[in-house]
N, C-alpha and C positions, 0 to 999 in steps of 0.2 A: 210305360213303364217309369214311373220316376224316381230321379235319382237323392238320395239324400244330401241335405247341403252337412260342410262338414261342421261338425261343430266343435269350441274351444274349451278346454279345461275349467275348470271353476276352479277360481281358488280361492283360498279360507284368508278371509281378512287378516286373520290373529297371523297367520305365519307369512306374511309379507312382510320383507324387511325394514327393520325403520330404519327411518333414514335422522343422523343424528343431530341433534339439538345446539344450530349453533350461537342461541342466544345463554346458554347454562355458561358460566364465567369457570376455570380450569380451578380458582383458588375459591375456597368459600369465605364467605366474613370471618366467618369467625378462626379460619386460622389463618387471613391473612393479617388480622390482628394479634394473632397470637408470635406469626416471626415478625410484622415492629415492635412489639412488646419486647424480643428475645433481642435483636437488633439493637433497640434501644439504653437496655439492660451490657450490653458486649461494651456498646461506645461509654457508657458511663463505666465501668471498670478499667474500660483501658484509659479514659479521662484518666482517673485514681491513681492509677498502675505510676500512666507517665509522672504525675504533682509530686509520689513517691519517691520516684526514682531521682527526678530533678537532681534533689542534695547532696542525694551520693553519687552521683555524674561529675555534680562540680565538685567533692571532696575528692574522687579520685582523677577528673584532673587538675585538679589543683596539688597536688602530691608531684608528679612528674614537669611542674612549672620551676623555672628558677625567680627567684624572687622581682628579678627587674619587670617581667609581665605578671605578676602576680599583685604589684602594686599600682599598674596599668588602669588608665579610665576605662581602656576600652574593652568591651564585655568578649570573649572569646570563651564558645563552647567545646573546645580541643585545645591540648599542647599544642602550641607555636613553637617554639625548641623545644621536644620533649628530655627530659634528662634524669638518673638516676641519684643526682645527687642528695636528694633529699632521704631518700632512701639509706644511704650510706652515712648520712649525719644521725641517723635514728641510729641502727645498727653498731657504728663506730663510740658513738658516745655513749664514755663510761655512767654517764648521770643519768639516763635513759633508762639501766639497769630492769631494759624489759627482757631479760632473759630469768630475772628473780619475780619479775611479776609473773611473769608468762607460767612459771610453776604455775604462784600462787593460787591464781584465774581456774588451771587446771585443777589443783587440788579441790580448791572450795565448791569449785562448782559441778564438780563429779561427786564428792561428797555428801553434797546438798542433794543430787538428783538420785540418788539411790537411798534416801532418807527418808525422804518426799513420795519416793515409788515402794518404797514399804509397810508407812505409814498409810496411804491415800489405796493400796490394793487392799489390805488388811478393811477399810472400814470402808470403801463402795462398794467390796463383798458385803459387806454385815447389812448395809445400806440396799442392798440386791435382795438375798436369801430371807433377812430376817423381819419381821413385824415387831417391835419394842414398842412401849410406853414412850410421845416424846417422837418419834421417827419423823415428822413432816416437820415441829418445831426443830428442829438439831437441821435437817436440808435448810431452811430457811436461811436458818442463823447462820449455815453454813456463804451463800448467795449472801447474804448481808454482811458480812463479814470482810466477801472480798470486794464489795465498792467502797471499802474504806479505804483513801489512799494511803500507802505508805511511808509517807511522810509525817500523818498525824498519830502512828504507830511508831518512830521513832524513840520516843522519851519515854516510855513503857517499855518499849523492846528495853533499851538501855539501862533504865531500872533495873529488870528485873535481868539482864548480863552479869551487871555491878558486883551484886548482892552474890549471882555462881560466879566472878572473879572470874569470869570470861570476854570481860572488854578488852578489846588490844590482843586478841587472842580469834584463829581460823576458825576454832573449835568453836567459839562463840559467831562468826557471821554464817557457817554454816549452819547451825540453829536458826539463826533467824531468815534465812533462806530458803528452808526446806518447811517449818512454819507457814512463813507470810504464804507459799506456793500448795497448800494444803485444799482450800476453801472446792477450789476451780478443779481440780483433778481428784477430787473425788467424786465429784459429779459426771468427769467424762469418764474414767471409767465405772461410774457407777451405771450410766446409759449402755456399754456394752457386756455388762456383765448379764441386764437384764435380757439383752437378747439369745442368750446360750442355753438350751435347755437344761430343767433342774434334773429333767429324767437320768440326764447322764452322773450328774453326781447321788445319783438314787441307786444307783446300778453299782456303782463304784458302794454304797455303801455297804451291799450287799453279800460282797466280796470281802469284806470287813475293812472299806476304808473312812479315816474320819474326816472330819472339815478340814482341818489344816491341808492333809494329803492330798484330798479331792481342789484343794484351790491350787496349793502347788503343781501338782502332775496334770489338771484338767483342768481347770480356768486359768490359769497364765498362762499356759501352750497355746490354747484358742485366742488368747487378747491380745497376743503379742506384735499388733497391728499399733490394741491403743494402749500398749505398754510402755513402745516406742516413741508412738505418735505424743504423749504427754511428758517421757523421760527426754524427748527432743526440746520439748517448749520449756522444762522447766531447766535443761542444759543452757539453752539461748538467754534463758529467763537473768539465772545468775550471771551467765557468761558478762553481760549488758549492762549489768544493775551497777546504781554508785553512787546514791543516793545511803544507803544504809553501811555501804563499805567505808567512803568518808567518813560517818558514825561512828562507828564501831573500831573503826582500825586506826590508832596513828600512827606505828612504827614506818619506819621505813623499809627494812624489810620483809614486812606485812603483805603490803600496798599490793590491790589488786588493779590488773592492765588500766581500767576507765579513769583509777584514784592515780594511778603515776603517769595517766596524761594531763593533765589537770598541771600536778609539779612541776609535769616536763615544759609548758608550756613559757613558766617566767610570769615574772610581775611587770617589768620596766617595760618590756620588749616581745613582741609575739611571731615568731618565727613562723608563720602558715605556712609555708610548703614542709619545713621534720614535721609537724602536730597534725597535718593530713595524712604525711605518711604515713606515723604512728596511727593514726587513726584507722588510713587500709588495712594494716598488721594485725588489728584487734579484730577487726569485721571479716576478717576471709575466714579462720576456723570456723567462722557460724555461718556463712555464707558454703561450706563445702560442705558441711553437715546440713545444711535445709535441702541441699542439691543432692546428697547422696540419699537420702532419708527422706526424699519429696512427697512420692510416693504410698510409702507408709504412713508418712505426719497424716498426710491428707483425710487420708481413709480411717483410720486408728481415727483422728479429734470428729470426721462426719458421724462415724457411725455412734460415736456419746453420744454427740448432738441430737442425734434422729432415734437413735432406739427407746 
C-alpha cells in the first residue's frame, strides 16, 4: 500500500502580494514642476514686498533719529540713538497745523468715499442686471478713463470746478476724488453683483419689491465684502492723494495732510527728522485701516476681479 505524497496548495498568481516598485519616483514630474513654480512665485512676491517696504522702513527709522545721525554718511538700518524729539517737534509746532489738516483729510476722504459708493453701486448694479444699447462701449470707456493719468485731468477739472465756484473749496475736492475713482469701482462691484443669483430678486419682486428696494435690502447686504473693499481702497486713495489737493486748494485752513507736509518742509532748509515723523503720522491711519479690514478687502476685491 503506497502512501500519497503531500501536495502543496496551489496559489493563484493574481493573488500573490505585489512588491512595491522602487523605481517609481515619489513625486510626479508635473507635481514637482508645479511645486518649483509656486516656490519661485513666492520668492518673487517676497522680493517685491521687501523692495516696497524698504522706503517705509527707512522713513520710520529716520523719524526716530537725531539730526546728527541723519546727516551722517554712515548707513544704518536701525536708529542708533532712538528719540521722540521729531514727533514732539511736529505735534507741538503750531505751524504744522496737524489737527486742522487731519480734520480736513477725514472730511474729504469720508465724503468722497460715500459719494463714490453711491454712484458705483448703482452703476455696477445696472451693468450687471440690465442689457442696454452701448453697454460694452460704456464699460470699455470706463476702463480707458481709468488708464488716463490724473495729472492730465487737472486742467479740465480745474476749469469745470472754477465755473461751479468750487475751487478752493472742500466740496470741489470731494467731487474730484469721487468722480476719478468711479471707473474701476464700477467694474469691481459689477463683477461681484454678477455672482449673486437673479432668482433672489425675482422672488422679492413677487412679494412686491421694486428694483431699488431689492438693491438696498438684498444685493448690498450680500455684497458687503466687495463694498467694504472698494470703500477702503477709495478712502486710502483719497487720503494719500496730493496733486489734485495741491491744485484745487490754496487756502491754509483747507489744506489736507499730504499738502501740509510740503508746506511744513520749508524752503531754505529741510529738517528730515520732523518731516519723516509727519509722514509716519499721515500713514498710520491707512495702515490701521488695512490691518483691520485686510481680509474683507482682499475677499471683496478678488471676487470682483474673478467673477
